[in-house]
C-alpha positions in Angstrom: -8.9 47.6 -42.6 -11.5 49.4 -40.7 -8.8 51.7 -39.8 -7.3 53.6 -42.3 -5.6 56.1 -40.2 -4.4 53.8 -37.5 -0.4 53.2 -37.4 0.7 49.7 -36.8 3.7 48.4 -35.1 5.1 45.6 -37.0 6.9 42.9 -35.0 8.2 39.6 -35.9 7.1 36.2 -34.4 9.5 33.0 -34.5 6.8 30.5 -35.7 3.2 30.3 -36.9 2.5 28.2 -33.9 3.7 31.0 -31.4 1.8 33.6 -33.4 -1.4 31.3 -32.9 -0.9 31.2 -29.4 -0.3 35.1 -29.0 -3.3 35.9 -31.1 -5.8 33.6 -29.2 -4.4 33.8 -25.7 -3.8 37.6 -25.0 -5.0 40.8 -25.6 -3.3 43.4 -27.9 -3.0 47.1 -28.0 -4.7 48.4 -31.1 -1.7 49.3 -33.0 -0.2 45.8 -32.9 0.9 44.1 -36.2 2.8 40.7 -36.4 4.4 38.7 -39.1 6.0 35.1 -38.9 9.8 35.0 -39.6 10.5 33.7 -43.1 7.1 35.0 -44.4 7.7 38.5 -44.2 5.2 39.3 -46.8 2.1 38.4 -44.9 1.0 40.7 -42.0 -1.5 40.3 -39.2 -2.8 43.6 -38.2 -5.1 44.6 -35.2 -8.3 45.6 -36.7 -10.4 45.7 -33.5 -12.3 48.7 -32.4 -11.5 48.3 -28.5 -8.9 46.3 -26.6 -11.7 44.8 -24.8 -13.7 43.6 -27.8 -12.9 40.6 -30.0 -9.4 40.5 -31.3 -9.9 40.9 -35.1 -7.0 40.9 -37.0 -6.7 41.7 -40.8 -4.5 39.3 -43.0 -2.4 41.5 -45.6 -0.5 40.3 -48.2 2.6 42.6 -48.6 5.3 43.1 -46.1 6.7 46.1 -44.4 8.5 47.7 -47.2 5.7 46.6 -50.0 4.6 49.1 -52.5 1.1 47.5 -52.6 -0.9 45.9 -49.5 -4.0 43.9 -49.9 -6.1 42.6 -47.5 -6.9 39.0 -48.2 -8.9 38.1 -45.1 -10.2 39.0 -41.7 -10.0 36.6 -38.7 -11.8 36.7 -35.3 -8.8 35.1 -33.2 -10.7 35.6 -29.8 -13.4 33.3 -31.1 -11.1 30.2 -32.2 -8.7 27.8 -30.7 -5.2 28.1 -30.9 -5.1 25.0 -33.4 -7.7 26.5 -35.6 -5.7 29.8 -35.6 -2.5 27.9 -36.5 -4.4 26.4 -39.4 -5.4 29.9 -40.6 -2.3 31.3 -40.1 -0.5 28.5 -42.1 -2.8 29.0 -44.8 -2.2 32.6 -45.0 1.6 32.5 -45.3 1.1 29.5 -47.7 -0.6 32.0 -50.1 -3.9 30.0 -50.1 -6.1 33.1 -48.9 -4.7 35.4 -51.8 -7.7 34.5 -53.8 -10.4 35.4 -51.9 -13.2 37.1 -54.0 -13.5 40.1 -51.4 -9.8 41.0 -51.1 -9.2 44.7 -51.4 -6.1 47.0 -51.7 -5.4 48.7 -48.5 -3.5 51.9 -47.4 -1.3 51.3 -44.4 0.9 53.0 -41.9 3.4 50.5 -41.1 6.4 51.0 -38.5 8.9 48.9 -37.0 9.1 48.9 -33.2 12.2 51.4 -33.4 10.2 53.7 -35.6 6.7 53.5 -33.6 8.1 53.9 -30.1 4.6 54.8 -28.7 1.3 56.1 -29.6 -2.2 56.8 -28.5 -3.3 53.3 -29.0 -0.4 51.7 -27.0 0.1 54.3 -24.2 
């Protein structure tokens, strides 16, 4: 993750297909993060430098309460179709990205929507 000081507001998404559409068809605040319900151990965190730039999301192994988080991938969702995004998301939540040679531990500041409230990135 490029942004080690960023606080992320982690929200659940019902399905991988819904997340694929969300990440490819919308613009998100820089503090946005998501997980697919039933696959809480994989997070998709906005790693973009600006809301108007490419929608780059880090794929993180380790959920909200995990002691250890590992970035296993980084995907530019604004450059791909919802169908391709769905394939990437399904690969991630199935653990097929875990073995990437560039995977590295990351330190994150994760919050639920109730904890997060508002920050300078979502105001």
